[in-house]
FIRO-711984 format. One line per 5 residues: number of its first residue (from 1); their letters; for each residue x, y, z of C-alpha. Coordinates in Angstrom, 2 decimals, decimal comma. Example, Ala and Ser with C-alpha at 12.3 -4.5 7.8 and 13.67 -1.06 7.14 Angstrom:
BEGIN
1) AS) 12,30 -4,50 7,80  13,67 -1,06 7,14
//
This chain:
BEGIN
1) MPKAK) -0,22 0,12 0,15  1,50 3,35 -0,83  2,28 5,75 1,88  0,42 9,15 1,56  -0,13 12,13 2,95
6) VLIVE) -3,69 12,88 3,94  -5,50 15,78 4,81  -8,77 15,17 7,82  -11,24 17,60 7,69  -13,50 16,37 10,30
11) DSASL) -14,86 18,59 13,50  -15,35 15,90 15,92  -12,35 16,01 17,97  -12,85 12,49 18,52  -13,31 10,88 14,84
16) ALGYA) -10,43 12,50 13,81  -8,10 11,61 15,95  -8,97 7,95 15,70  -9,07 8,18 11,56  -5,60 9,90 12,55
21) AQLED) -4,00 7,12 14,84  -5,30 4,49 12,22  -3,58 6,16 9,37  -0,28 7,02 10,95  0,42 3,40 11,91
26) AGHEV) -0,16 2,10 8,51  2,56 4,52 7,77  0,99 7,75 6,01  1,35 11,54 7,00  -1,52 12,72 8,74
31) SLCET) -3,00 16,50 9,11  -6,10 17,58 10,40  -8,52 20,39 10,01  -11,82 21,36 11,97  -13,32 23,66 9,70
36) LAAAR) -13,91 24,90 6,08  -11,75 27,72 6,11  -8,92 25,78 7,80  -9,18 22,84 5,00  -9,44 26,00 2,09
41) RSITT) -5,95 27,33 3,79  -4,56 24,01 3,88  -4,72 22,60 0,24  -3,85 26,01 -0,81  -0,46 25,88 1,66
46) ETFDV) 0,62 22,12 1,38  0,66 19,06 -1,14  -1,81 16,13 -0,03  -2,31 12,83 -2,11  -6,22 12,20 -0,38
51) ILLDL) -8,61 13,86 1,88  -10,56 12,81 4,29  -13,65 14,89 4,17  -16,88 15,22 6,14  -19,84 16,73 5,13
56) QLPDG) -21,72 18,38 8,09  -19,01 21,41 9,33  -19,38 24,20 11,11  -18,74 26,67 9,25  -20,55 25,43 6,04
61) DGLSL) -21,15 22,02 3,79  -18,57 20,18 3,11  -19,37 19,64 -0,41  -18,30 23,33 -1,25  -14,69 22,74 -0,43
66) FDSLH) -14,59 21,15 -3,98  -15,28 24,59 -5,46  -11,59 25,46 -4,24  -9,59 22,59 -5,37  -8,33 24,35 -8,24
71) EAKSE) -6,78 26,45 -6,16  -5,06 23,23 -4,45  -1,41 23,26 -4,60  -1,35 19,01 -5,87  -4,45 17,17 -7,21
76) PAVVV) -5,61 15,08 -3,98  -8,42 12,43 -4,37  -11,13 13,04 -1,84  -12,98 10,16 -0,08  -16,53 11,43 1,65
81) VTADG) -17,19 10,57 5,24  -21,02 10,63 5,93  -23,72 9,52 8,29  -26,25 7,16 7,06  -28,60 9,33 6,52
86) SLNRA) -26,53 11,63 4,10  -25,88 8,96 1,32  -27,37 10,58 -1,40  -25,50 13,66 -0,70  -21,98 11,15 -0,74
91) IAAMR) -23,33 10,10 -4,43  -23,72 13,52 -5,02  -20,20 14,46 -3,65  -18,87 11,48 -6,15  -20,66 13,09 -9,35
96) VGAYD) -18,51 15,97 -8,64  -15,32 14,71 -8,51  -14,55 12,48 -5,25  -13,31 8,95 -5,38  -15,38 7,25 -2,64
101) FLVKP) -16,86 7,81 0,29  -17,29 6,27 3,72  -20,24 5,29 5,83  -20,19 6,00 9,59  -18,98 4,31 11,66
106) VSGAR) -16,00 3,31 9,33  -14,30 0,33 10,62  -10,16 0,19 10,70  -10,22 -2,02 7,06  -12,32 -0,18 4,96
111) LLNTV) -10,46 3,08 6,42  -7,02 1,72 5,33  -8,08 0,37 2,37  -9,63 3,22 0,64  -6,72 5,66 1,69
116) GSAAE) -4,75 3,47 -0,06  -6,49 2,84 -3,09  -7,20 6,24 -3,21  -3,54 7,64 -2,97  -2,90 5,51 -5,74
121) QGNRS) -5,22 6,99 -8,43  -2,97 10,04 -9,82  -3,47 12,15 -12,38  -4,54 9,75 -14,52  -7,87 10,60 -15,60
126) DNAVE) -6,98 14,44 -16,36  -3,88 12,89 -18,80  -6,40 10,44 -20,35  -8,61 12,42 -22,04  -5,78 14,57 -23,87
131) TSEKS) -4,01 11,41 -24,33  -7,43 11,06 -26,18  -7,61 13,48 -27,83  -3,88 13,63 -29,57  -4,30 9,91 -30,58
136) GNETD) -7,05 7,35 -30,11  -10,30 9,71 -31,71  -8,10 9,85 -34,26  -9,14 6,46 -35,35  -12,43 4,06 -35,18
141) SFHGF) -11,74 2,04 -32,43  -11,64 2,01 -28,64  -11,03 -0,27 -26,49  -13,25 -3,30 -28,49  -15,58 -0,35 -29,70
146) IGKSP) -15,83 0,58 -33,33  -17,41 3,52 -33,84  -16,40 7,49 -34,09  -20,47 9,08 -33,89  -20,84 12,05 -31,41
151) AMKAV) -23,02 9,91 -28,97  -20,11 6,94 -28,83  -17,34 9,68 -28,39  -19,18 11,10 -25,22  -19,37 7,49 -23,94
156) FQTIE) -15,51 6,88 -24,57  -14,74 10,39 -22,73  -16,64 9,28 -20,37  -14,71 6,33 -19,56  -11,82 7,17 -19,60
161) SVADS) -12,53 10,36 -16,88  -13,44 7,29 -14,39  -11,43 4,53 -14,90  -9,17 5,50 -12,18  -12,25 6,39 -9,45
166) KATVF) -13,40 3,80 -7,51  -17,24 4,91 -8,00  -19,55 2,44 -8,81  -21,04 2,79 -12,91  -24,22 1,68 -13,81
171) ITGES) -24,44 1,17 -17,75  -27,72 0,79 -18,89  -28,96 0,43 -22,89  -30,61 -1,72 -25,11  -29,78 -5,62 -25,28
176) GTGKE) -27,15 -5,78 -28,25  -25,67 -2,41 -27,23  -22,33 -3,50 -25,49  -22,75 -3,22 -22,25  -20,01 -5,76 -21,51
181) VTAEA) -17,51 -4,00 -23,48  -18,14 -0,99 -21,49  -17,43 -2,66 -18,64  -13,90 -3,93 -19,79  -13,18 -0,92 -21,29
186) IHSAS) -13,13 1,15 -18,07  -11,12 -2,25 -16,49  -8,66 -1,81 -19,46  -8,36 1,61 -18,97  -7,93 1,41 -15,34
191) KRSKA) -4,52 1,35 -12,72  -6,51 -2,00 -12,11  -5,76 -3,23 -15,56  -3,17 -5,80 -14,26  -5,52 -7,20 -12,09
196) PFVAI) -9,22 -9,80 -12,76  -11,85 -8,77 -14,68  -14,68 -10,64 -12,89  -17,91 -10,56 -15,10  -21,11 -12,45 -13,56
201) NCGAI) -24,31 -12,75 -15,07  -26,76 -12,06 -12,43  -29,80 -13,58 -14,70  -28,26 -16,83 -16,11  -27,30 -18,09 -12,35
206) PENLL) -30,39 -19,66 -10,07  -31,24 -17,38 -7,21  -30,46 -19,93 -4,88  -26,97 -20,23 -5,88  -25,93 -16,66 -7,41
211) ESELF) -25,02 -16,08 -3,37  -22,11 -18,79 -3,47  -21,42 -17,61 -6,76  -21,20 -13,77 -5,80  -19,76 -14,57 -2,32
216) GHVKG) -18,41 -18,00 -2,27  -18,96 -20,38 0,21  -17,11 -22,94 2,87  -17,04 -26,88 2,33  -20,59 -28,55 3,95
221) AFTGA) -22,16 -24,94 3,85  -25,07 -26,50 1,49  -25,89 -30,14 -0,60  -23,26 -29,66 -3,13  -21,01 -28,05 -1,79
226) IENRI) -18,03 -30,27 -1,97  -14,96 -28,05 -1,70  -14,44 -24,47 -0,38  -15,17 -21,67 -2,79  -13,55 -17,92 -2,99
231) GAAKA) -16,72 -16,77 -5,49  -16,68 -14,26 -7,53  -16,36 -11,10 -5,56  -13,00 -12,35 -3,64  -11,91 -13,67 -7,62
236) ADGGT) -11,62 -10,11 -8,74  -10,29 -8,76 -5,80  -7,95 -5,63 -6,71  -9,46 -5,50 -9,94  -13,38 -5,18 -11,27
241) LFLDE) -16,37 -7,30 -10,64  -18,98 -6,88 -13,01  -22,68 -7,71 -12,52  -24,56 -8,39 -15,95  -28,09 -8,08 -15,53
246) ICEMD) -28,33 -5,97 -11,68  -32,35 -6,20 -11,90  -32,53 -9,82 -12,28  -31,01 -10,15 -9,01  -33,30 -11,06 -5,86
251) LKLQV) -34,53 -8,48 -3,31  -33,24 -10,80 -0,29  -29,31 -11,06 -1,75  -29,31 -7,10 -2,72  -29,59 -6,37 0,99
256) KLLRF) -26,36 -8,58 1,11  -24,82 -6,70 -2,28  -25,65 -3,21 -0,61  -24,00 -4,41 2,82  -20,65 -5,36 0,78
261) LQTGM) -20,63 -1,90 -0,97  -20,93 -0,23 1,98  -18,38 -2,02 3,98  -16,00 -3,74 1,51  -16,02 -7,39 3,31
266) IQRVG) -17,92 -10,26 1,79  -19,17 -13,11 4,21  -19,15 -16,56 2,17  -22,44 -18,76 2,68  -22,10 -21,19 6,10
271) SSAAE) -18,87 -18,68 7,49  -18,95 -16,25 9,82  -15,92 -14,45 9,07  -15,77 -11,44 6,92  -13,11 -10,46 4,75
276) PVNVR) -12,13 -7,53 3,40  -12,34 -7,22 -0,79  -11,14 -4,18 -2,67  -13,19 -3,94 -6,17  -14,30 -1,35 -8,54
281) IVCAT) -18,14 -2,53 -8,99  -19,37 -2,22 -12,65  -23,03 -3,33 -13,65  -25,64 -3,31 -16,21  -29,34 -3,95 -17,44
286) NRDPE) -31,35 -3,37 -20,57  -34,15 -2,82 -18,69  -35,38 0,14 -17,05  -33,61 0,39 -13,73  -35,72 3,33 -12,06
291) REVAE) -38,70 1,79 -12,79  -37,89 -1,10 -11,35  -37,49 0,37 -8,20  -40,73 2,01 -8,94  -42,31 -0,92 -8,95
296) GRFRE) -40,87 -2,63 -6,04  -38,42 -5,37 -7,70  -35,35 -2,97 -7,20  -33,93 -1,67 -4,13  -34,20 2,21 -3,93
301) DLFYR) -31,21 2,25 -1,26  -28,90 -0,09 -4,02  -30,29 2,21 -6,70  -28,67 5,03 -5,45  -25,47 3,04 -4,34
306) LNVIP) -24,44 1,81 -7,57  -26,03 5,05 -10,09  -22,96 7,06 -9,14  -21,95 7,00 -12,37  -24,53 6,50 -14,96
311) ICLPA) -23,45 5,57 -18,42  -26,14 5,03 -21,22  -25,48 3,35 -24,28  -27,04 4,82 -27,45  -28,83 1,96 -29,55
316) LRDRG) -26,92 1,23 -33,30  -29,99 3,26 -35,03  -28,71 6,10 -33,31  -24,99 6,22 -34,25  -25,24 7,49 -38,10
321) DDISL) -22,20 5,97 -39,94  -20,59 4,14 -37,30  -23,21 0,84 -38,52  -21,25 0,87 -41,67  -18,22 0,78 -39,93
326) IANSL) -19,16 -1,75 -37,68  -20,21 -3,85 -40,44  -16,90 -3,51 -42,49  -15,27 -4,52 -39,52  -17,43 -7,77 -38,52
331) AKRIA) -17,63 -8,70 -42,25  -14,04 -8,92 -42,68  -13,21 -10,97 -39,55  -16,57 -13,52 -40,04  -15,62 -14,12 -43,15
336) SEEGR) -11,73 -14,88 -42,59  -13,47 -16,88 -40,08  -15,63 -18,82 -42,70  -12,96 -18,87 -45,04  -14,62 -16,68 -47,52
341) SISGF) -13,36 -13,54 -49,85  -15,26 -10,55 -49,69  -14,93 -7,06 -51,43  -17,89 -5,20 -49,58  -21,76 -4,77 -49,53
346) SKASE) -23,98 -4,11 -52,66  -25,52 -0,66 -52,92  -29,07 -1,93 -51,49  -27,02 -3,81 -48,95  -25,61 -0,10 -47,76
351) VFLQQ) -28,61 1,52 -47,79  -30,44 -1,09 -45,71  -27,25 -1,23 -43,24  -28,94 2,66 -42,76  -32,52 2,28 -43,10
356) HDWPG) -33,06 -1,11 -41,01  -33,76 -0,31 -37,24  -31,25 -2,90 -35,95  -33,40 -3,70 -32,77  -30,89 -5,90 -31,97
361) NVREL) -28,44 -3,68 -32,42  -24,43 -5,12 -33,07  -25,41 -8,66 -32,07  -28,52 -8,56 -34,69  -26,01 -6,80 -37,17
366) QNALR) -23,50 -9,75 -36,70  -25,84 -12,58 -37,00  -27,09 -10,64 -40,57  -23,88 -10,81 -42,03  -22,86 -14,04 -40,74
371) RAIIT) -26,07 -14,96 -42,28  -24,81 -13,79 -45,85  -21,60 -14,29 -45,83  -22,75 -18,38 -45,27  -25,48 -18,15 -47,82
376) GKGTV) -24,66 -15,62 -50,32  -22,57 -16,36 -53,50  -19,94 -14,06 -54,87  -17,59 -11,69 -53,09  -20,32 -8,72 -52,77
381) LELSG) -22,67 -8,94 -49,52  -26,40 -8,86 -50,15  -27,30 -8,20 -46,17  -31,30 -6,84 -47,43  -34,49 -9,14 -46,03
386) QTSSA) -31,81 -11,17 -44,02  -33,03 -9,87 -40,52  -36,74 -9,92 -41,60  -36,59 -13,34 -42,40  -34,53 -14,72 -39,17
391) VSNAT) -36,39 -17,08 -36,66  -34,42 -15,18 -33,59  -36,05 -11,48 -34,88  -38,94 -12,21 -32,03  -36,08 -12,54 -29,43
396) MRASS) -34,18 -9,69 -30,34  -36,87 -7,68 -30,48  -38,32 -8,40 -27,21  -35,14 -8,12 -25,14  -34,56 -4,78 -26,97
401) VSNLG) -37,63 -3,06 -25,42  -37,59 -4,74 -22,56  -35,56 -2,03 -21,13  -39,16 -0,21 -21,64  -41,73 -2,55 -19,57
406) VPPEP) -43,97 -3,04 -22,76  -44,65 -6,05 -24,98  -43,05 -5,76 -28,49  -45,70 -5,49 -30,99  -46,18 -8,96 -32,95
411) SHAES) -44,88 -9,29 -36,58  -47,17 -10,40 -39,08  -44,20 -13,41 -38,64  -44,95 -14,07 -35,34  -48,99 -13,93 -35,60
416) QRSAM) -48,77 -16,52 -38,10  -46,41 -18,55 -35,40  -48,68 -17,63 -32,63  -51,67 -19,26 -34,81  -50,46 -22,28 -35,78
421) TADFS) -48,64 -23,36 -32,01  -50,57 -26,19 -31,65  -49,33 -27,42 -35,03  -45,98 -28,90 -35,10  -46,16 -31,44 -38,09
426) GLTLE) -42,94 -30,74 -39,92  -40,75 -29,51 -36,89  -38,24 -31,00 -35,28  -38,10 -31,07 -31,34  -35,78 -28,27 -31,18
431) QVERL) -37,31 -26,36 -33,42  -40,57 -26,58 -31,52  -37,94 -25,99 -28,29  -37,00 -23,25 -29,96  -40,34 -21,76 -30,68
436) AIEQA) -42,09 -22,39 -27,49  -39,04 -19,98 -26,20  -39,43 -17,89 -28,14  -43,08 -17,01 -27,84  -42,39 -17,48 -23,59
441) IARTA) -39,90 -14,41 -24,07  -41,94 -12,33 -26,17  -44,87 -12,74 -23,89  -42,53 -11,24 -21,05  -41,01 -8,70 -22,78
446) GNIVQ) -37,74 -10,22 -23,14  -37,52 -10,74 -18,97  -35,57 -14,13 -19,65  -36,37 -15,15 -15,38  -40,52 -14,72 -16,22
451) AARGL) -40,01 -16,53 -19,54  -37,98 -19,06 -17,48  -40,35 -19,87 -14,86  -43,54 -20,12 -17,32  -41,63 -22,85 -19,27
456) GVSPS) -40,64 -24,69 -15,64  -36,73 -24,47 -16,26  -33,86 -22,42 -14,80  -32,83 -19,06 -16,81  -29,40 -20,46 -17,36
461) TIYRK) -31,33 -22,93 -19,55  -32,36 -19,89 -21,96  -29,11 -18,25 -21,91  -27,30 -21,14 -22,86  -29,91 -22,35 -25,54
466) LERWG) -30,01 -18,65 -27,32  -26,15 -18,47 -27,03  -25,94 -21,46 -28,93  -29,03 -19,86 -31,71  -27,02 -16,73 -31,77
471) A) -29,64 -15,22 -30,57
//
């Protein structure tokens, strides 16, 4: 852990001295201030690596110190300390530049872990945007993304500016817009890039196993626990933990996740011992999280704790010329995989790329390109009509609107399939199974968990089959 120069801004002498003792025992150099005025004088005359800032101070709101940071001799990372009732204000502080926040009472392990991580931050965030403007944005690629539309440039800049913060990131967007790519980009652009990136899909794991997958378990904790398991949070220690489909998480487990976020400690299933874990949390959903909160399916306090840095990914149809850039890049890669030689797209296909709505976003585009490359003749790709004839379109359409909570409008083909549900003549068992799953997903507006309940299977079964079908 790096040794840091820390300024503690706290009017409670007992708390300030307690923090100082723990930090000094760990080798940090500590200065104390009781008021905003004293803190402003200190940051303009001395250099600090970290500021530990209370929000309730005798001469004003601690948040106002951020207005004075531009006058500081250094660029310290600010860690806000707050009571439970001030959680929203602490989140507001992170949105204006705080590195992290601690909730009183603060455990010694949590204090040392957070201050140590903050001390590592440095000036990378500011330099990253400048570097990108000089080089990265001159190309069409960015940490796995392809594109240069204004909407995506804004996303790229957000990724670079928040990469080194420990603040949680909440990614939203339609299915297929690249939420996991965004999480990986945040990780690879950060100083945590050499540590693990661990992704866990909260909707693909049965509810009774998700806690074990997330926090681990000890041998004998439950039937089938034949050995100790560290869990995703511990596996990501020092790195990034990506929680995909976070809105699918059971309410009971949401409470435990909130506790983990507040304390930085995990407790394995079947164990009474708590363990510290240092991870950056990034989560994602294709649903409307505020609606999920309003309808009681997602805890409000957890949402506010996670939604510190929101990133909303634009749909493919809103990215202009990016569609052609992505299509060309994907087509070259897929053609190479399939052993085909292609020279480009037909004029009709170029028009189709821009005019099609792409409800399944990049995933639908990728599937359409693969079909065109496999079934096409010659070197010129013909895309027109490819997606409209695809059976998987129902699944894509349901997924893309699921975040709105509105059932998708059935197409003519879907209506025909619904009318002939009882007539399976000429269909293989796999085709019947696929039809049943697609209709269940459409009925539940893309909610995989609800569709799985209706079919009497686990969500992971549906996810595996969709992945196999490329849907």
